[in-house]
PAZAPA-4460 file (N, C-alpha, C; in steps of 0.05 Angstrom, whole numbers, plus 32768, in hexadecimal, padded with zeros to 4 digits):
% residues 317
    n_x    n_y    n_z   ca_x   ca_y   ca_z    c_x    c_y    c_z   seq   type   mol
   81BE   7E8C   7FD5   81CA   7E97   7FE7   81B2   7E99   7FFD     1      M     A
   81BA   7E95   8017   81AF   7E8F   802F   81A2   7EAD   8039     2      S     A
   818E   7EAE   8045   8183   7EC3   8053   819B   7ECF   806A     3      Q     A
   81A7   7EBD   807B   81B5   7ECC   8089   81CF   7ED1   8079     4      S     A
   81D7   7ECA   8067   81EC   7EDC   8057   81E2   7EF7   8049     5      T     A
   81CC   7EFE   8046   81C2   7F17   803D   81C2   7F29   804F     6      Q     A
   81BB   7F40   8040   81B7   7F5F   8045   8196   7F60   804C     7      N     A
   818B   7F6B   8064   816F   7F73   8062   8169   7F8C   8052     8      I     A
   815A   7F87   8039   814E   7F9E   8030   8136   7FA7   8034     9      Y     A
   812F   7FBF   8032   8113   7FCC   8032   810A   7FDF   8018    10      G     A
   80F7   7FDF   801F   80F7   7FFA   7FFF   80D2   8007   8003    11      G     A
   80CC   8015   7FF8   80AE   801D   7FF6   80A3   802A   7FD7    12      Q     A
   8092   8022   7FD2   8083   802E   7FB8   807F   804F   7FB4    13      A     A
   8086   8056   7F9F   807F   8071   7F9A   8078   8077   7F81    14      V     A
   8070   8087   7F71   805C   8091   7F5F   8070   807F   7F49    15      I     A
   805F   806A   7F42   8066   805C   7F24   8085   8056   7F29    16      E     A
   808C   804D   7F42   80A6   8046   7F45   80AA   8039   7F61    17      G     A
   80C2   8030   7F64   80C8   801F   7F84   80E5   802A   7F89    18      V     A
   80E4   8034   7F9C   80FD   8039   7FAE   810B   8020   7FC2    19      M     A
   8124   801A   7FC0   8133   8004   7FD2   8140   800F   7FDF    20      F     A
   8145   8006   7FF8   815B   801A   8002   8173   8007   8012    21      A     A
   818F   8008   8007   819E   7FF1   8006   81B9   7FFF   801F    22      G     A
   81CA   7FF6   8020   81DE   7FF4   8038   81E7   8011   8032    23      R     A
   81EE   801D   8018   81FA   802F   8010   81F2   8047   7FFD    24      H     A
   81D7   8037   7FF7   81CB   8054   7FE1   81AB   8043   7FE3    25      A     A
   8199   805C   7FE0   817F   8052   7FDE   817B   8059   7FBA    26      N     A
   816D   804B   7FAE   8160   804C   7F97   814B   8051   7F8F    27      V     A
   813B   8060   7F81   8122   8061   7F77   8122   805A   7F53    28      T     A
   8110   804C   7F4A   810B   8045   7F2D   80EF   8053   7F2E    29      A     A
   80EF   8061   7F0C   80D2   8068   7F0E   80D9   805F   7EF1    30      V     A
   80BB   805D   7EE4   80B1   8054   7ECD   80A7   8075   7EC3    31      R     A
   80B1   8081   7EAE   80AD   8095   7EA1   8095   808B   7E8E    32      R     A
   8089   80AB   7E85   806C   8098   7E6E   8077   8095   7E54    33      K     A
   8094   8098   7E4F   809A   808E   7E33   80A8   806A   7E36    34      N     A
   80A2   8065   7E52   80AC   804D   7E56   80CC   8049   7E61    35      N     A
   80D0   805D   7E61   80FA   8066   7E70   80F2   8060   7E88    36      E     A
   8105   8051   7E97   810A   8048   7EAC   8126   805A   7EBD    37      I     A
   811D   806D   7ED0   8131   8080   7ED8   8135   807C   7EED    38      I     A
   814E   808B   7EFB   8154   8083   7F18   815B   8098   7F26    39      F     A
   8157   8095   7F3F   815D   80A5   7F54   8169   80A4   7F6E    40      Y     A
   8183   80A8   7F6F   819B   808E   7F7B   81A2   80AE   7F96    41      E     A
   819B   80A4   7FA8   81AA   80B2   7FC0   81BD   809C   7FD8    42      V     A
   81D3   80A9   7FD8   81EA   809C   7FE7   81E0   809D   8002    43      P     A
   81DF   8085   8012   81D3   8081   8030   81EF   808D   803F    44      R     A
   81E5   80A1   8052   81FD   80AF   805D   81F0   80B7   807D    45      T     A
   81FC   809F   8093   81F7   80A3   80AF   8205   80AE   80C4    46      T     A
   8200   80BC   80CE   8211   80CC   80E1   8217   80B1   80F3    47      K     A
   822D   80AB   8106   8234   809B   8115   821F   809B   812F    48      P     A
   8219   80B1   8131   8205   80AC   814E   81E8   80A4   814D    49      W     A
   81E5   809D   8130   81CB   80A2   8128   81CE   807B   8122    50      I     A
   81E4   8074   811F   81EA   8056   8117   81EA   8047   8130    51      Q     A
   81F8   8055   8148   81F8   8053   8162   81DC   804D   816E    52      K     A
   81CB   805D   8166   81A9   8062   8172   819F   804A   8160    53      L     A
   81A6   8040   8153   8198   802A   813E   81A0   800A   814E    54      K     A
   81AF   800D   8161   81B7   7FF5   8169   81AB   7FEF   8182    55      K     A
   819B   8001   8187   818D   7FFF   81A3   8175   7FF7   81A0    56      I     A
   816B   7FE0   81AA   8153   7FD5   81AC   813D   7FEC   81B9    57      P     A
   812B   7FE6   81AE   810C   8002   81AA   8116   8021   819C    58      L     A
   812D   8029   81A2   8130   8041   819C   8137   8042   817B    59      L     A
   8146   8028   8177   8147   8025   8158   8132   8028   8149    60      R     A
   8117   8025   8158   8102   8021   8145   80F6   803B   813A    61      G     A
   80F7   804C   8146   80F2   8068   8149   8101   8076   8133    62      V     A
   8121   8073   813B   8137   8079   812A   8131   8074   810C    63      V     A
   8129   805A   810E   8126   804A   80F0   810D   805E   80E0    64      A     A
   80FB   805A   80EF   80E7   8068   80E6   80E9   807F   80E0    65      I     A
   80F3   8091   80E9   80F4   80AE   80DF   8111   80B6   80C9    66      L     A
   811C   80A2   80CF   8135   80A6   80B1   8123   809A   809D    67      E     A
   8117   8086   8099   8108   8079   8087   80EF   808E   807A    68      S     A
   80E7   8098   8092   80D0   80B6   8081   80DD   80C8   8073    69      S     A
   80F9   80D1   8083   80FF   80EB   8073   8110   80DF   8055    70      A     A
   811C   80C5   8054   8126   80C9   8043   8117   80C0   8028    71      K     A
   8101   80AF   802F   80EA   80A1   8022   80D8   80B9   8012    72      G     A
   80DB   80D6   8024   80CD   80E8   8012   80DE   80F4   8000    73      S     A
   80F6   80F2   7FFC   8106   80FF   7FE6   80FE   80E9   7FD7    74      Q     A
   80FD   80D2   7FCF   80F2   80C3   7FB7   80DB   80C4   7FB2    75      H     A
   80D0   80C5   7FC4   80AE   80CC   7FBF   80AC   80E8   7FA7    76      L     A
   80B9   80FC   7FB0   80B4   811A   7FA4   80C7   8115   7F84    77      N     A
   80DB   8104   7F89   80EB   8105   7F6F   80D9   80F3   7F5A    78      F     A
   80CA   80DB   7F65   80B0   80CA   7F52   809A   80EB   7F4C    79      S     A
   8095   80F3   7F5F   807E   810A   7F52   8083   811D   7F48    80      M     A
   80A0   8121   7F49   80A5   813B   7F33   80A8   812E   7F16    81      E     A
   80B6   8115   7F1D   80BE   8109   7EFC   809F   8109   7EEC    82      S     A
   808B   80FE   7EFF   806B   80FF   7EEC   8064   811F   7EEA    83      Y     A
   806E   812E   7EFF   8060   8145   7EEE   8072   8153   7ED5    84      A     A
   8086   814B   7ED4   8092   8157   7EB8   8087   8144   7EA7    85      E     A
   8080   8129   7EA8   8072   811C   7E8F   8057   812E   7E85    86      D     A
   8044   8137   7E9E   8031   814A   7E99   803A   815E   7E8D    87      E     A
   804A   816E   7E93   804F   818A   7E8C   8053   8189   7E70    88      L     A
   8066   8171   7E63   806A   816D   7E4D   805B   815D   7E3A    89      D     A
   8042   8156   7E42   802D   814A   7E30   8021   8169   7E33    90      E     A
   8021   8173   7E46   8009   818D   7E47   8015   81A0   7E26    91      A     A
   802E   819F   7E2E   803C   81AD   7E19   8033   81A3   7DF6    92      K     A
   8034   8189   7DFA   8032   817A   7DDC   800C   8178   7DDB    93      D     A
   8004   8182   7DE8   7FE3   8188   7DE4   7FCF   8176   7DF1    94      G     A
   7FB8   8176   7DEF   7FA5   8161   7DFB   7FA2   8149   7DF3    95      D     A
   7FAD   8140   7DDE   7FA8   8126   7DD9   7FB3   8114   7DE9    96      K     A
   7F9C   8102   7DEF   7FA9   80EE   7E02   7FBB   80D9   7DF3    97      P     A
   7FD3   80CE   7DFE   7FE0   80B7   7DF7   7FE7   809F   7E03    98      S     A
   7FE9   8093   7DF4   7FEB   806F   7DF7   7FF4   806D   7E17    99      A     A
   800B   8081   7E1A   801B   8077   7E33   8013   8081   7E48   100      T     A
   7FFF   809D   7E46   7FEF   80A7   7E5A   7FD6   8093   7E62   101      K     A
   7FCE   808A   7E49   7FB4   807B   7E55   7FC1   805F   7E67   102      E     A
   7FD9   8055   7E60   7FDD   8042   7E6B   7FEB   803E   7E8E   103      K     A
   7FF1   8059   7E8A   7FF5   8065   7EA4   7FEC   8067   7EB7   104      S     A
   7FD8   807C   7EAB   7FBB   8082   7EBC   7FBF   808E   7ED1   105      G     A
   7FD7   80A1   7ECB   7FE9   80BA   7EDE   7FDB   80D3   7ECF   106      W     A
   7FCF   80EA   7EE7   7FD0   8108   7EDB   7FDF   8111   7EEE   107      S     A
   7FDC   8133   7EE2   7FEB   8144   7EF8   7FD9   8147   7F11   108      L     A
   7FC4   8146   7F0D   7FAB   8146   7F27   7FB1   812E   7F34   109      S     A
   7FB2   811B   7F26   7FB3   80FE   7F32   7FCE   8102   7F4C   110      M     A
   7FE8   810A   7F3E   8002   8110   7F51   7FF6   8122   7F6A   111      I     A
   7FEB   8131   7F61   7FE1   8146   7F78   7FD6   813F   7F92   112      V     A
   7FBF   812C   7F82   7FAF   8119   7F92   7FC0   810B   7FA9   113      G     A
   7FD5   80FB   7F9A   7FE3   80EE   7FA5   7FF1   80F9   7FBF   114      V     A
   7FF8   810B   7FB5   800C   8126   7FCF   7FF7   812B   7FE4   115      A     A
   7FDC   8133   7FDD   7FC2   8138   7FF5   7FC5   811D   8006   116      I     A
   7FC3   8106   7FF5   7FB5   80F4   8004   7FD1   80E6   801F   117      A     A
   7FE9   80F2   801A   7FFF   80EB   8022   7FFB   8101   803D   118      G     A
   7FF7   811C   8038   7FEF   8121   8053   7FDC   8123   8063   119      I     A
   7FC5   8117   804D   7FAE   810F   8063   7FB1   80F4   8073   120      L     A
   7FC5   80E4   8067   7FD2   80C8   8074   7FDE   80D0   8090   121      S     A
   7FEF   80EC   808E   8001   80E9   809F   7FE7   80F8   80B7   122      F     A
   7FD4   810F   80B0   7FBE   8112   80C8   7FAD   80FC   80D1   123      V     A
   7FA7   80E9   80BB   7F97   80D6   80C0   7FA7   80C0   80D9   124      F     A
   7FBB   80BC   80D3   7FD1   80AE   80E8   7FD6   80B8   8106   125      G     A
   7FD6   80D7   8104   7FE7   80DD   811B   7FCA   80E0   812C   126      K     A
   7FB4   80F0   8119   7FA1   80F9   8130   7F85   80E7   812C   127      L     A
   7F80   80DF   811C   7F67   80D2   8118   7F6E   80AF   812C   128      I     A
   7F85   80A9   811D   7F89   808F   8135   7F8E   808E   814F   129      F     A
   7F95   80AC   8158   7F9E   80B1   8177   7F82   80BD   8184   130      T     A
   7F76   80CA   8178   7F63   80D8   817F   7F42   80C4   817F   131      L     A
   7F3C   80C2   8166   7F24   80B3   8160   7F19   809E   8175   132      V     A
   7F2D   8083   8177   7F2B   8074   817F   7F26   8071   8199   133      P     A
   7F3B   8086   81A7   7F3B   808B   81C7   7F1A   8098   81CC   134      A     A
   7F1A   80B1   81BC   7F00   80B6   81C2   7EE4   80A8   81C3   135      L     A
   7EE4   8099   81AA   7ECD   8086   81A7   7ECA   8074   81B9   136      I     A
   7EDF   805E   81C3   7EE7   8051   81DD   7ED2   8062   81F2   137      E     A
   7EE3   8075   81FA   7EDE   8086   8212   7EB9   808A   8215   138      Q     A
   7EB4   8099   81FB   7E95   80A1   81FC   7E87   807E   8204   139      L     A
   7E8A   806F   81F7   7E76   8056   81F2   7E7A   8041   820B   140      L     A
   7E93   8047   8215   7E9B   8030   8224   7EA8   8038   8246   141      F     A
   7EA1   8052   824D   7EB5   8061   8266   7EA7   8050   8276   142      E     A
   7E8E   8051   8278   7E7B   8048   8292   7E7B   8026   828F   143      Q     A
   7E7B   8019   8279   7E78   7FFF   8279   7E87   7FEE   8294   144      A     A
   7EA2   7FF2   8294   7EB3   7FE4   82A2   7ED0   7FF6   82A0   145      F     A
   7ED6   7FE9   82BB   7EEF   7FF8   82C6   7F0D   7FE8   82B5   146      E     A
   7F0E   7FD2   82B2   7F26   7FC5   82AB   7F36   7FD4   8291   147      N     A
   7F47   7FDC   8293   7F59   7FEC   8280   7F5C   7FDF   826C   148      I     A
   7F69   7FC1   8270   7F73   7FB5   825C   7F5B   7FB5   8243   149      I     A
   7F43   7FAD   8253   7F28   7FAD   8240   7F24   7FC5   822E   150      V     A
   7F26   7FDB   823B   7F26   7FF6   822D   7F37   7FF7   8218   151      H     A
   7F4F   7FEF   821D   7F6B   7FED   8209   7F61   7FDD   81EE   152      N     A
   7F50   7FC8   81FB   7F53   7FAD   81E5   7F39   7FBA   81CF   153      L     A
   7F2A   7FC7   81E3   7F12   7FD8   81CF   7F1C   7FEF   81AE   154      I     A
   7F37   7FFE   81C5   7F3B   8014   81B0   7F49   8008   81A1   155      E     A
   7F5B   7FF6   81A7   7F68   7FE8   8191   7F5A   7FE6   8178   156      G     A
   7F42   7FD2   8181   7F3A   7FCA   816F   7F27   7FD7   8159   157      F     A
   7F1B   7FF0   816C   7F13   800B   8153   7F2B   8013   8146   158      I     A
   7F46   8017   8151   7F58   8018   813C   7F5B   800E   812C   159      K     A
   7F55   7FEF   812E   7F5D   7FDE   811A   7F44   7FD9   80FE   160      I     A
   7F30   7FE2   810E   7F18   7FEB   80FC   7F1A   8008   80EC   161      L     A
   7F22   8019   80FA   7F23   802E   80E6   7F3D   8030   80C6   162      L     A
   7F4F   801B   80D4   7F68   801E   80C3   7F63   800E   80B1   163      L     A
   7F49   7FF6   80B3   7F46   7FE4   809B   7F32   7FEF   808D   164      L     A
   7F26   8001   8099   7F05   800B   8086   7F1C   8027   807A   165      S     A
   7F32   802F   807F   7F41   8048   8077   7F50   803D   8056   166      Y     A
   7F60   8025   805A   7F6D   8016   8049   7F62   800F   8037   167      L     A
   7F3D   8001   803A   7F36   7FF5   8025   7F27   8007   801A   168      Y     A
   7F22   801D   8020   7F0B   8034   8006   7F26   8043   7FFC   169      F     A
   7F3F   8047   8006   7F4F   8055   7FF4   7F65   8040   7FE1   170      I     A
   7F64   802B   7FE8   7F6A   8019   7FD0   7F57   800D   7FBD   171      S     A
   7F3A   801E   7FBB   7F2C   8020   7FA5   7F31   8031   7F91   172      L     A
   7F40   8047   7F98   7F4A   8058   7F81   7F5A   8050   7F75   173      T     A
   7F59   8058   7F57   7F75   8050   7F45   7F8D   805F   7F51   174      P     A
   7F8F   806D   7F5C   7FAA   8078   7F66   7FB7   8068   7F77   175      I     A
   7FAB   8061   7F8E   7FB5   8051   7FA0   7FB8   803A   7F97   176      I     A
   7FA6   802B   7F8E   7FA8   8012   7F84   7FCA   800D   7F73   177      K     A
   7FC5   801F   7F61   7FE7   8022   7F4F   7FFD   8021   7F66   178      R     A
   7FEF   802C   7F77   8010   8030   7F8B   8010   8018   7F99   179      L     A
   7FFF   800C   7FA1   7FF9   7FF4   7FAB   8003   7FD9   7FA2   180      F     A
   8002   7FE0   7F81   800A   7FCA   7F6E   802E   7FC9   7F77   181      Q     A
   8039   7FE6   7F76   8055   7FE7   7F71   8058   7FDF   7F91   182      Y     A
   804E   7FE1   7FAA   8051   7FD8   7FBF   8056   7FB7   7FBB   183      H     A
   8046   7FA8   7FB3   8048   7F89   7FB0   8058   7F89   7F9B   184      G     A
   8061   7F95   7F88   8080   7F92   7F7A   8099   7F95   7F88   185      A     A
   8094   7FAA   7F99   80AE   7FAD   7FA7   80B0   7F93   7FC0   186      E     A
   8099   7F83   7FCA   8099   7F6D   7FDC   80A4   7F5B   7FCA   187      H     A
   8098   7F54   7FAC   809B   7F40   7FA8   80BB   7F35   7FA2   188      K     A
   80CB   7F52   7F98   80E4   7F56   7F92   80EB   7F4C   7FA9   189      V     A
   80F2   7F58   7FC5   80FD   7F54   7FDF   80FD   7F36   7FE2   190      I     A
   80E5   7F26   7FDD   80E4   7F08   7FE1   80F4   7EFA   7FD5   191      S     A
   80F5   7EFE   7FB8   8101   7EF3   7FA2   811C   7EEE   7FA9   192      A     A
   8129   7F08   7FB0   8146   7F10   7FB8   814A   7EF5   7FD0   193      Y     A
   813A   7EFA   7FE5   8146   7EE7   7FFA   8140   7ED1   7FF6   194      E     A
   8130   7EC2   7FE3   812C   7EA9   7FDF   8142   7EA7   7FCB   195      A     A
   8152   7EB6   7FC0   8170   7EAC   7FAD   8169   7EA9   7F91   196      G     A
   814C   7EB2   7F8E   8145   7EAF   7F73   8158   7EBE   7F5F   197      A     A
   8151   7EBA   7F42   815D   7ED5   7F36   8146   7EE9   7F2F   198      E     A
   814B   7F03   7F31   8138   7F12   7F25   8134   7F14   7F0E   199      L     A
   811E   7F07   7F06   8115   7F0D   7EEC   80F0   7F14   7EF3   200      T     A
   80EA   7F20   7EE1   80C8   7F23   7EDB   80BB   7F0E   7EE4   201      V     A
   80BB   7EFC   7ED6   80AA   7EDD   7EDC   80B2   7ECF   7EEF   202      S     A
   80CD   7ED4   7EFF   80D5   7EC6   7F16   80CC   7ED7   7F33   203      N     A
   80CF   7EEF   7F28   80C6   7EFD   7F43   80A6   7EFD   7F4A   204      V     A
   809B   7F02   7F2F   8079   7EFB   7F34   806D   7EE1   7F40   205      Q     A
   807B   7ED4   7F40   807A   7EB8   7F4F   807F   7EB8   7F6C   206      R     A
   8082   7ECE   7F7C   8087   7ED7   7F95   806A   7EE1   7F9A   207      F     A
   8068   7EDA   7FB3   8049   7EEE   7FC2   8059   7F07   7FC6   208      T     A
   803B   7F1B   7FC5   8044   7F39   7FC8   8044   7F3E   7FE7   209      R     A
   8040   7F2E   7FFB   803F   7F30   8015   8057   7F32   8021   210      L     A
   8068   7F40   8038   807F   7F3D   8040   807F   7F44   805D   211      H     A
   8086   7F2F   8072   808B   7F39   808E   8096   7F4A   8098   212      Y     A
   80A3   7F59   8084   80B5   7F78   8092   809E   7F91   808A   213      R     A
   808E   7F8B   8080   8081   7FA5   8077   8079   7FB1   8089   214      C     A
   807A   7FCB   807C   8073   7FE3   8092   8056   7FE9   809A   215      G     A
   8040   7FD4   8086   8024   7FCD   8089   8024   7FB8   80A4   216      S     A
   8034   7FA7   80AA   8038   7F93   80BC   803E   7FA8   80D8   217      S     A
   8053   7FBE   80D4   8058   7FCA   80EA   803C   7FE0   80F0   218      F     A
   802C   7FE6   80E0   8018   7FEF   80ED   8007   7FE0   8101   219      I     A
   8007   7FC4   80F6   7FF1   7FB5   8107   7FFF   7FB4   8124   220      V     A
   801C   7FAD   8120   8029   7FA9   813C   8030   7FBE   8148   221      F     A
   8029   7FD3   8144   8021   7FF5   8153   8009   7FF0   815C   222      S     A
   7FF5   7FE8   8153   7FD8   7FE2   8160   7FDD   7FCD   8178   223      V     A
   7FE7   7FB8   8174   7FE0   7FA1   8188   7FF8   7FB0   8196   224      L     A
   800C   7FB5   8195   8024   7FBA   81AA   8016   7FD4   81BF   225      V     A
   8001   7FEB   81B0   7FFE   7FFD   81BC   7FE6   7FF4   81D7   226      G     A
   7FD9   7FDD   81D4   7FC5   7FD9   81E7   7FD1   7FCC   8200   227      V     A
   7FF1   7FBE   81FD   7FF8   7FAF   820A   800A   7FC9   821C   228      I     A
   8015   7FD6   820E   8022   7FF5   821A   800D   8002   8229   229      V     A
   7FFA   8008   821F   7FE4   801B   8227   7FDD   800E   8243   230      Y     A
   7FDC   7FF7   8249   7FCF   7FE8   825C   7FDC   7FEA   8275   231      S     A
   7FF8   7FF9   8276   8009   7FFC   828A   8004   8017   8296   232      F     A
   7FF3   8027   8289   7FE9   8044   8295   7FCD   8045   829E   233      F     A
   7FC8   8053   82B3   7FAE   805C   82B7   7FAA   807D   82AD   234      H     A
   7F94   807E   82A7   7F86   809C   82A2   7F70   80A5   82AF   235      W     A
   7F6B   80B7   82B5   7F4F   80C2   82BF   7F40   80D1   82AC   236      D     A
   7F4D   80D9   8293   7F35   80E5   8288   7F3D   80E3   8266   237      S     A
   7F2C   80E3   8257   7F34   80E8   8239   7F4E   80F8   8238   238      L     A
   7F4C   810D   823C   7F71   811D   8234   7F88   8112   8243   239      W     A
   7F7D   810A   8254   7F92   80FB   8264   7F9B   80DC   824F   240      E     A
   7F8B   80D4   8246   7F8B   80BF   823A   7F93   80BE   821A   241      R     A
   7F90   80D5   8213   7F9A   80E2   81F8   7FBA   80E5   81F7   242      I     A
   7FBC   80F4   8213   7FDB   8100   821C   7FE9   80E7   821A   243      Y     A
   7FE6   80D0   822A   7FFD   80B9   822A   7FFF   80A5   8217   244      L     A
   7FEF   80B3   8200   7FED   80A9   81E8   7FFE   80B2   81DA   245      R     A
   8005   80C5   81D3   8018   80DA   81CA   802B   80D6   81D6   246      I     A
   8031   80D4   81F1   804C   80D9   81FF   8057   80BC   81FC   247      L     A
   8043   80A1   81FD   8051   8089   81FA   8059   8082   81DB   248      L     A
   8054   808D   81CD   8050   808D   81A9   806B   807F   81A4   249      L     A
   8085   8092   81AD   809C   8083   81AB   80A2   8062   81B4   250      P     A
   8099   8061   81C8   8095   8045   81D3   8093   8031   81C6   251      V     A
   8077   8038   81BD   8066   8025   81AA   8072   801E   8190   252      V     A
   8079   8032   8186   808E   8031   816F   80A5   801C   8171   253      L     A
   80B1   8023   8184   80CD   8015   8189   80C5   7FF6   8189   254      G     A
   80AF   7FF1   819C   80A6   7FDA   81A4   80A5   7FCD   818A   255      A     A
   808F   7FD6   817C   8084   7FCE   8160   8097   7FBF   8158   256      S     A
   80AE   7FD2   814E   80BF   7FD3   813E   80C8   7FBA   8143   257      Y     A
   80D6   7FB1   8159   80E5   7F9C   816A   80CA   7F81   8163   258      E     A
   80B2   7F81   816D   80A8   7F6E   8161   80A6   7F69   8142   259      A     A
   80A9   7F7C   8138   80B1   7F6D   8115   80BB   7F5E   810A   260      L     A
   80D8   7F6D   811D   80F7   7F59   8115   80F6   7F40   811F   261      R     A
   80DC   7F3B   8137   80E0   7F2A   8144   80CC   7F0B   812E   262      F     A
   80BB   7F1F   812A   80AA   7F05   8119   80B3   7F0A   80FE   263      T     A
   80C7   7F19   80F5   80DC   7F11   80DC   80EA   7EFC   80E7   264      N     A
   80F1   7EF9   80F0   8106   7EEA   80FC   80FF   7ECE   8104   265      A     A
   80E6   7EC8   8108   80D7   7EB4   810B   80BF   7EAA   80ED   266      L     A
   80C0   7EB3   80DF   80B1   7EAC   80C8   80B3   7E97   80BF   267      R     A
   80CA   7E88   80C2   80D5   7E74   80B6   80D0   7E57   80CC   268      D     A
   80C0   7E5F   80DD   80BC   7E4B   80F0   80A2   7E43   80F2   269      L     A
   8094   7E32   80E4   8078   7E27   80E6   806A   7E31   80FB   270      P     A
   8073   7E2B   811B   8062   7E33   8133   805D   7E48   8134   271      V     A
   8073   7E5D   8131   806E   7E77   813A   806E   7E8F   8121   272      L     A
   8069   7E85   8109   8070   7E97   80EF   804E   7EA6   80F2   273      R     A
   8035   7E9A   8101   801E   7EAA   80FE   8021   7EC6   8110   274      F     A
   803E   7EC6   8121   803A   7EE6   812E   803C   7EF5   8118   275      L     A
   8042   7EEC   8101   8042   7F0B   80EB   8028   7F02   80D9   276      G     A
   8017   7EF8   80DC   7FFF   7EF8   80CD   7FF0   7F14   80CF   277      Y     A
   7FE6   7F17   80E6   7FD9   7F37   80E7   7FE2   7F46   80CE   278      P     A
   7FFC   7F48   80D1   8009   7F60   80B7   800B   7F59   80A6   279      G     A
   800D   7F3B   809C   8000   7F36   8080   7FE5   7F3B   807D   280      L     A
   7FD3   7F2F   8087   7FB5   7F2E   8082   7FB0   7F4F   8082   281      W     A
   7FC2   7F67   8086   7FBE   7F83   807E   7FC4   7F86   8066   282      L     A
   7FDF   7F78   805C   7FED   7F79   8044   7FDA   7F7B   8028   283      Q     A
   7FCA   7F68   802F   7FB0   7F60   8019   7FA0   7F78   8013   284      K     A
   7FA5   7F95   8021   7F98   7FA5   8020   7FAE   7FBD   8013   285      L     A
   7FC2   7FBC   8028   7FD6   7FCE   801A   7FEA   7FC7   7FF8   286      T     A
   7FE9   7FB2   7FF3   7FF6   7FA5   7FDA   7FE2   7F97   7FCC   287      T     A
   7FEE   7F9B   7FA7   7FD0   7F95   7F9C   7FF2   7F7F   7F86   288      K     A
   7FDE   7F78   7F78   7FF4   7F5E   7F66   8001   7F73   7F4E   289      E     A
   8017   7F77   7F4F   8022   7F87   7F3A   801E   7F7A   7F18   290      P     A
   8022   7F8A   7F07   8028   7F81   7EF0   804C   7F7B   7EE9   291      T     A
   804E   7F6F   7ED2   8065   7F68   7EC4   8073   7F83   7EC8   292      D     A
   806B   7F98   7EBC   8076   7FB3   7EBA   8083   7FBA   7ED6   293      E     A
   806E   7FB7   7EE5   8076   7FC7   7F00   808D   7FB6   7F11   294      Q     A
   8086   7FA1   7F14   809B   7F8A   7F1A   80BD   7F90   7F0E   295      V     A
   80B9   7F9B   7EF8   80D4   7F9E   7EEB   80DD   7FB7   7EF1   296      A     A
   80CD   7FD5   7EF4   80D6   7FE6   7F00   80EB   7FDD   7F1B   297      V     A
   80D6   7FC8   7F29   80E3   7FC7   7F47   80F9   7FB2   7F3F   298      S     A
   8100   7FA4   7F2D   8114   7F8F   7F31   812C   7FA5   7F25   299      I     A
   811F   7FB8   7F16   813C   7FCC   7F0D   814B   7FDF   7F24   300      A     A
   8136   7FE3   7F33   813D   7FF4   7F4F   814F   7FE9   7F5B   301      S     A
   8142   7FCD   7F62   814D   7FC1   7F7A   816A   7FB8   7F6F   302      F     A
   816F   7FAB   7F52   818F   7FA3   7F49   819C   7FC2   7F48   303      N     A
   8193   7FD7   7F45   81A6   7FED   7F3F   81B1   7FF2   7F5C   304      R     A
   81A2   7FF0   7F6E   81A4   7FF4   7F8B   81C1   7FDD   7F95   305      M     A
   81BE   7FC4   7F88   81CF   7FAF   7F97   81EB   7FBF   7F88   306      L     A
   81E4   7FC3   7F6D   81FD   7FCD   7F5E   820E   7FE0   7F6D   307      E     A
   81FD   7FFA   7F77   8207   8014   7F7D   8214   8004   7F9B   308      L     A
   820C   7FF4   7FAF   8217   7FE2   7FC9   822E   7FDA   7FB7   309      D     A
   8229   7FC8   7FB2   8243   7FBA   7FA1   825A   7FCA   7FA0   310      G     A
   8259   7FDF   7F8B   8268   7FF0   7F82   827E   8001   7F9D   311      Q     A
   8266   800E   7FB5   8273   8013   7FCE   8281   8004   7FDC   312      V     A
   8277   7FE8   7FDB   8282   7FD9   7FEF   829F   7FC8   7FE3   313      A     A
   82A4   7FCF   7FCB   82C1   7FC9   7FBC   82D5   7FDE   7FBD   314      K     A
   82C9   7FF1   7FBF   82D7   800A   7FCC   82DB   800C   7FE2   315      T     A
   82D0   8000   7FF8   82D4   7FFB   8013   82EC   7FE6   801E   316      Q     A
   82ED   7FCE   8006   82FB   7FBC   800C   8319   7FC3   8012   317      A     A
***
């Protein structure tokens, strides 16, 4: 099957599982501590006016990000609740460690830790990446030169440095490492599907854990595009500088989304595929090589999503 005849799919890693978004349904597969794989299936219902917004360049990126965040949180909550139930069941059975518990490595406190990490990530992204780089650059280089483009380039460099440091240190924790492994499993399944390979564990494991359409790539593009967009606006004070960045955030997000789509379309052209390299480099931090069991969960999620999409397509035919 050629890529041109395929639908474009995406997903995200959740606690001990993977979510995939189809045309008609979003499906999450989670491996419980008894090794059972359970599913959470949510039909995709998009209002007509939202569908129209998704066809407008720049604006469609902002809509897609908001929609993805809202729906993704549902599936993340499902995975958290599933493991919280497992922890409660084990607590009732006593304090003896089980083989599945040691194999999984998850505990109720770790699940709470993931929730806190999610909240901190949101605060870190919205506040730290907006305020700190601009503040540092302003304090260190305000009087060094007047060229606004140079100021923005330095600010962008500081943002990337903070981002890489943050991702590196959280990736050292067992909790985030396991999430990043499922992230890698998600990418491998999508890559295998787009290559037309049969979705078996051995086949999928042969593919790279890096993918051009990843949200990690989007983060890099948002920094680079921000440098360009902010260069068209002048500020006279630190507060005006921060205000402009918050005001222009939808523009940066929309333009970054378009840039990501563009580089993905060019990834098969040897001369131009380098445009997506910065995002792929970042994914070396945000993804890890998955185990066969993690890949199996990802395959189960993707196959169930395709099955539901097929059922809906038949009823609409």
